[in-house]
Backbone as CSV, one residue per row, in Angstrom:
resi,resn,N_x,N_y,N_z,CA_x,CA_y,CA_z,C_x,C_y,C_z
1,ALA,0.839,-1.185,0.000,0.000,0.000,0.000,0.878,1.241,0.000
2,GLY,0.316,2.366,-0.390,1.063,3.619,-0.496,1.240,4.310,0.834
3,GLN,2.165,5.257,0.864,2.407,6.059,2.048,1.431,7.219,2.070
4,ASP,1.147,7.729,3.282,0.309,8.916,3.417,1.167,10.122,3.107
5,ARG,1.031,10.669,1.912,1.885,11.759,1.463,1.531,13.098,2.106
6,SER,0.458,13.137,2.889,0.125,14.382,3.575,0.965,14.564,4.834
7,LYS,1.660,13.517,5.256,2.506,13.615,6.444,3.854,14.211,6.054
8,PRO,4.283,15.275,6.752,5.527,15.957,6.372,6.760,15.070,6.366
9,ASP,6.831,14.058,7.239,8.037,13.230,7.294,8.250,12.433,6.014
10,VAL,7.200,12.175,5.255,7.345,11.452,3.990,8.160,12.290,3.007
11,ARG,7.921,13.585,2.964,8.623,14.450,2.020,10.030,14.779,2.484
12,ARG,10.325,14.629,3.765,11.667,14.905,4.275,12.606,13.714,4.075
13,GLY,12.062,12.545,3.952,12.881,11.345,3.859,13.491,11.169,2.487
14,GLY,14.044,9.996,2.255,14.703,9.715,0.994,13.746,9.388,-0.123
15,GLY,12.469,9.118,0.201,11.492,8.787,-0.824,11.116,9.995,-1.636
16,GLY,10.516,9.748,-2.770,10.113,10.839,-3.637,8.614,10.964,-3.706
17,PHE,8.166,11.928,-4.459,6.749,12.124,-4.646,6.517,12.832,-5.972
18,ALA,5.295,12.768,-6.425,4.847,13.575,-7.558,3.459,14.053,-7.191
19,SER,3.222,15.329,-7.352,1.945,15.913,-6.981,1.536,16.888,-8.070
20,ARG,0.281,16.784,-8.504,-0.201,17.627,-9.594,-1.441,18.374,-9.133
21,VAL,-1.534,19.648,-9.511,-2.748,20.418,-9.250,-3.330,20.841,-10.581
22,GLN,-4.638,20.738,-10.666,-5.346,21.172,-11.859,-6.759,21.538,-11.436
23,PRO,-7.377,22.440,-12.154,-8.735,22.834,-11.788,-9.732,21.732,-12.099
24,GLU,-10.800,21.707,-11.336,-11.890,20.784,-11.607,-12.705,21.354,-12.763
25,PRO,-13.155,20.539,-13.679,-13.977,21.078,-14.768,-15.198,21.802,-14.194
26,PRO,-15.612,22.921,-14.813,-16.719,23.695,-14.259,-18.008,22.908,-14.111
27,THR,-18.215,21.921,-14.958,-19.442,21.125,-14.879,-19.153,19.760,-14.285
28,ALA,-18.178,19.698,-13.392,-17.705,18.409,-12.892,-18.826,17.595,-12.253
29,GLY,-19.424,18.092,-11.199,-20.429,17.299,-10.511,-19.859,15.947,-10.139
30,PRO,-20.641,15.088,-9.565,-20.130,13.749,-9.212,-19.992,12.873,-10.456
31,ARG,-18.766,12.463,-10.717,-18.479,11.572,-11.846,-17.530,10.492,-11.383
32,PRO,-17.609,9.329,-11.996,-16.647,8.276,-11.625,-15.235,8.657,-12.074
33,PRO,-14.215,8.149,-11.393,-12.831,8.438,-11.809,-12.623,8.069,-13.271
34,GLY,-11.818,8.869,-13.966,-11.522,8.593,-15.368,-12.570,9.122,-16.329
35,LYS,-13.635,9.721,-15.829,-14.705,10.219,-16.700,-14.678,11.733,-16.837
36,TYR,-13.615,12.373,-16.365,-13.479,13.817,-16.517,-12.798,14.101,-17.848
37,PRO,-13.064,15.254,-18.435,-12.349,15.599,-19.672,-10.863,15.780,-19.380
38,PRO,-10.014,15.671,-20.390,-8.577,15.839,-20.155,-8.285,17.246,-19.620
39,PRO,-7.232,17.385,-18.828,-6.937,18.703,-18.256,-6.529,19.700,-19.337
40,THR,-6.854,20.961,-19.108,-6.415,22.019,-20.007,-5.133,22.654,-19.481
41,ARG,-4.837,22.417,-18.201,-3.612,22.936,-17.600,-3.365,22.210,-16.283
42,TYR,-2.089,22.076,-15.948,-1.717,21.572,-14.623,-0.300,21.991,-14.322
43,LEU,0.040,21.965,-13.043,1.399,22.199,-12.571,1.756,21.002,-11.719
44,LEU,2.864,20.357,-12.044,3.267,19.133,-11.376,4.638,19.327,-10.732
45,ALA,4.781,18.839,-9.510,6.086,18.820,-8.840,6.457,17.364,-8.630
46,ALA,7.706,17.021,-8.920,8.163,15.644,-8.728,9.588,15.674,-8.215
47,GLY,9.863,14.809,-7.269,11.200,14.723,-6.696,11.142,14.531,-5.205
48,ARG,11.986,15.256,-4.498,12.025,15.225,-3.038,11.905,16.652,-2.517
49,ALA,11.603,16.810,-1.246,11.367,18.144,-0.686,12.547,19.078,-0.889
50,HIS,13.766,18.558,-0.872,14.935,19.423,-1.011,15.425,19.552,-2.453
51,GLU,14.853,18.777,-3.380,15.175,18.924,-4.801,14.056,18.324,-5.642
52,MET,13.436,19.194,-6.414,12.320,18.765,-7.252,12.321,19.560,-8.550
53,ALA,11.588,19.039,-9.505,11.385,19.727,-10.780,9.903,20.037,-10.909
54,LEU,9.588,21.146,-11.573,8.201,21.533,-11.831,7.920,21.411,-13.319
55,GLU,6.774,20.840,-13.631,6.338,20.695,-15.021,4.996,21.395,-15.168
56,LEU,4.851,22.154,-16.230,3.635,22.903,-16.506,3.056,22.427,-17.828
57,PHE,1.765,22.135,-17.840,1.059,21.766,-19.063,0.015,22.844,-19.317
58,LEU,-0.020,23.395,-20.519,-0.970,24.443,-20.875,-1.636,24.142,-22.201
59,THR,-2.902,24.504,-22.299,-3.583,24.559,-23.583,-3.613,26.027,-23.973
60,LEU,-3.039,26.353,-25.107,-2.929,27.735,-25.563,-4.236,28.173,-26.231
61,PRO,-4.423,29.487,-26.384,-5.685,29.990,-26.947,-6.068,29.388,-28.296
62,ASP,-5.074,28.994,-29.103,-5.402,28.411,-30.412,-5.732,26.919,-30.320
63,GLY,-5.747,26.368,-29.092,-6.080,24.957,-28.898,-4.878,24.032,-28.869
64,SER,-3.704,24.517,-29.248,-2.507,23.684,-29.182,-2.069,23.550,-27.722
65,THR,-1.274,22.539,-27.448,-0.829,22.302,-26.074,0.693,22.287,-26.022
66,GLY,1.199,22.501,-24.823,2.635,22.436,-24.603,2.920,22.007,-23.180
67,THR,4.017,21.301,-23.012,4.486,20.896,-21.694,5.849,21.536,-21.496
68,TYR,6.041,22.157,-20.346,7.222,22.968,-20.086,7.844,22.602,-18.746
69,VAL,9.162,22.680,-18.669,9.871,22.614,-17.399,10.020,24.055,-16.931
70,VAL,9.770,24.282,-15.642,9.812,25.628,-15.069,11.172,25.853,-14.411
71,ALA,11.706,27.058,-14.554,12.969,27.433,-13.907,12.706,28.507,-12.855
72,ARG,13.531,28.537,-11.814,13.442,29.567,-10.770,13.890,30.917,-11.312
73,GLU,14.869,30.870,-12.203,15.451,32.062,-12.822,15.909,31.644,-14.207
74,ARG,16.271,32.624,-15.017,16.713,32.293,-16.384,17.877,31.302,-16.363
75,VAL,17.841,30.364,-17.294,18.906,29.370,-17.417,20.165,30.078,-17.908
76,ARG,21.268,29.873,-17.191,22.521,30.557,-17.526,23.290,29.851,-18.633
77,ASP,23.390,28.521,-18.530,24.156,27.746,-19.511,23.248,26.645,-20.047
78,PRO,22.768,26.770,-21.287,21.834,25.773,-21.819,22.418,24.371,-21.939
79,ASP,23.742,24.245,-21.865,24.355,22.914,-21.964,24.574,22.256,-20.601
80,GLU,24.464,23.018,-19.532,24.698,22.457,-18.194,23.443,21.741,-17.704
81,ARG,23.616,20.513,-17.243,22.499,19.706,-16.729,22.915,19.054,-15.418
82,VAL,21.910,18.814,-14.574,22.103,18.054,-13.344,21.066,16.940,-13.340
83,ALA,21.376,15.871,-12.641,20.459,14.737,-12.557,19.675,14.807,-11.256
84,LEU,18.366,14.655,-11.363,17.504,14.498,-10.193,17.040,13.053,-10.197
85,LYS,17.240,12.398,-9.088,16.888,10.984,-8.994,16.132,10.765,-7.694
86,TRP,15.030,10.039,-7.771,14.276,9.726,-6.573,13.564,8.405,-6.761
87,ARG,13.244,7.790,-5.642,12.597,6.482,-5.631,11.113,6.664,-5.355
88,MET,10.289,5.980,-6.136,8.840,5.964,-5.932,8.450,4.509,-5.696
89,GLY,8.420,4.119,-4.450,8.105,2.736,-4.131,9.363,1.895,-4.123
90,PRO,9.216,0.611,-3.873,10.395,-0.244,-3.705,11.175,-0.522,-4.986
91,HIS,10.538,-0.401,-6.144,11.218,-0.795,-7.382,11.342,0.318,-8.417
92,ALA,10.581,1.386,-8.272,10.567,2.437,-9.290,11.556,3.548,-8.938
93,ILE,12.501,3.775,-9.830,13.448,4.876,-9.674,13.212,5.838,-10.829
94,ASN,13.032,7.100,-10.491,12.820,8.139,-11.506,14.091,8.957,-11.652
95,LEU,14.409,9.325,-12.877,15.603,10.114,-13.158,15.260,11.123,-14.243
96,VAL,15.558,12.393,-13.970,15.391,13.442,-14.970,16.655,14.282,-14.991
97,HIS,16.970,14.829,-16.141,18.105,15.739,-16.289,17.546,17.121,-16.603
98,VAL,17.879,18.070,-15.747,17.379,19.438,-15.886,18.524,20.423,-15.691
99,HIS,18.278,21.667,-16.039,19.258,22.722,-15.776,19.285,23.011,-14.278
100,PRO,20.420,23.444,-13.729,20.481,23.752,-12.289,19.405,24.749,-11.853
101,GLN,19.050,25.695,-12.703,18.023,26.688,-12.358,16.616,26.096,-12.382
102,GLU,16.481,24.852,-12.834,15.186,24.166,-12.861,15.006,23.239,-11.667
103,VAL,15.913,23.315,-10.718,15.815,22.520,-9.487,15.286,23.440,-8.386
104,PHE,14.244,22.984,-7.713,13.588,23.749,-6.662,13.656,23.001,-5.340
105,THR,13.626,23.741,-4.246,13.276,23.153,-2.956,11.763,23.331,-2.837
106,GLY,11.160,22.650,-1.900,9.729,22.830,-1.691,9.388,24.286,-1.425
107,GLU,10.207,24.936,-0.637,9.975,26.339,-0.299,10.058,27.242,-1.537
108,GLN,11.007,26.962,-2.421,11.146,27.772,-3.635,9.982,27.556,-4.597
109,ALA,9.340,26.389,-4.534,8.225,26.087,-5.436,6.921,26.754,-5.001
110,VAL,6.824,27.119,-3.726,5.571,27.676,-3.196,5.048,28.859,-4.009
111,PRO,5.861,29.879,-4.331,5.306,31.012,-5.089,4.743,30.616,-6.457
112,PHE,5.336,29.620,-7.092,4.847,29.184,-8.399,3.476,28.526,-8.258
113,PHE,3.307,27.681,-7.232,2.007,27.055,-6.997,0.981,28.091,-6.544
114,ARG,1.388,29.026,-5.695,0.475,30.081,-5.244,-0.035,30.878,-6.443
115,ASP,0.873,31.314,-7.316,0.455,32.072,-8.494,-0.469,31.247,-9.386
116,PHE,-0.155,29.978,-9.560,-0.939,29.107,-10.437,-2.331,28.852,-9.866
117,ILE,-2.405,28.560,-8.563,-3.679,28.186,-7.939,-4.515,29.411,-7.574
118,ILE,-3.916,30.372,-6.906,-4.677,31.505,-6.374,-4.817,32.630,-7.399
119,GLU,-3.719,32.966,-8.062,-3.739,34.083,-9.017,-4.116,33.641,-10.431
120,ASP,-4.198,32.329,-10.658,-4.530,31.793,-11.977,-3.537,32.290,-13.023
121,ARG,-2.250,32.250,-12.655,-1.196,32.781,-13.522,-0.069,31.764,-13.635
122,ALA,0.379,31.548,-14.849,1.521,30.666,-15.109,2.800,31.501,-15.049
123,PRO,3.949,30.853,-14.893,5.220,31.592,-14.873,5.477,32.320,-16.183
124,ASP,6.316,33.328,-16.117,6.715,34.077,-17.295,7.354,33.138,-18.317
125,PHE,7.115,33.393,-19.602,7.628,32.493,-20.646,9.146,32.346,-20.593
126,SER,9.841,33.360,-20.076,11.306,33.287,-20.031,11.795,32.227,-19.050
127,LEU,10.899,31.719,-18.194,11.264,30.678,-17.226,10.790,29.299,-17.662
128,LEU,10.261,29.189,-18.874,9.713,27.922,-19.355,10.574,27.348,-20.473
129,ARG,10.839,26.042,-20.375,11.550,25.330,-21.442,10.595,24.280,-21.997
130,CYS,10.287,24.402,-23.264,9.336,23.492,-23.900,9.954,22.093,-24.008
131,ILE,9.218,21.098,-23.523,9.701,19.722,-23.658,8.788,18.875,-24.551
132,ARG,7.553,19.336,-24.769,6.620,18.646,-25.672,5.619,19.662,-26.202
133,GLY,5.280,19.540,-27.461,4.228,20.385,-28.011,4.751,21.689,-28.565
134,ARG,3.955,22.716,-28.420,4.230,23.995,-29.061,5.046,24.913,-28.172
135,ARG,6.026,25.556,-28.763,6.812,26.557,-28.030,5.948,27.780,-27.770
136,MET,6.238,28.447,-26.671,5.470,29.618,-26.276,5.745,30.763,-27.240
137,PRO,4.688,31.404,-27.764,4.919,32.556,-28.650,5.471,33.729,-27.844
138,ARG,6.389,34.452,-28.418,6.937,35.630,-27.729,6.198,36.856,-28.233
139,PRO,5.963,37.842,-27.435,6.329,38.006,-26.040,5.204,37.610,-25.094
140,ALA,4.446,36.617,-25.438,3.301,36.217,-24.630,3.688,35.796,-23.220
141,ARG,2.837,36.061,-22.295,2.980,35.545,-20.936,1.854,34.533,-20.796
142,PRO,2.188,33.259,-20.602,1.154,32.235,-20.615,0.254,32.319,-19.383
143,HIS,-0.988,32.721,-19.599,-1.965,32.715,-18.513,-2.678,31.384,-18.534
144,CYS,-3.181,30.982,-17.411,-3.792,29.666,-17.297,-5.160,29.598,-17.946
145,ARG,-5.791,30.732,-18.164,-7.116,30.700,-18.781,-7.052,31.211,-20.193
């Protein structure tokens, strides 16, 4: 069985986690799992409390979609990468290679989640690296709606 991820000691230990936030569809009502429409946007954190990566998925106004890695600040050296590795359960090991500026502590990730959830605002395009889908048009600032 899984661990209770709401307990702070789980995130402090050597284990990893992945957590995603996305809005509920406006007409959600009670539906069985798997019967909701696909998300139009989400912000995902994966890793450990002291080192994690953030992934942003957006549907753009023209209907195209993109998945982006979020950075705390502009990437200084596009060729420099660090490995983030964490264990999810007894057999699953996750490994991602990101820029050093794309590594967050839990505390550093808070403003990004606050802006996304409360302010309904995605990070500035200069902090996003496209990993799938459409690149962000410049000088657009990707809003969640």
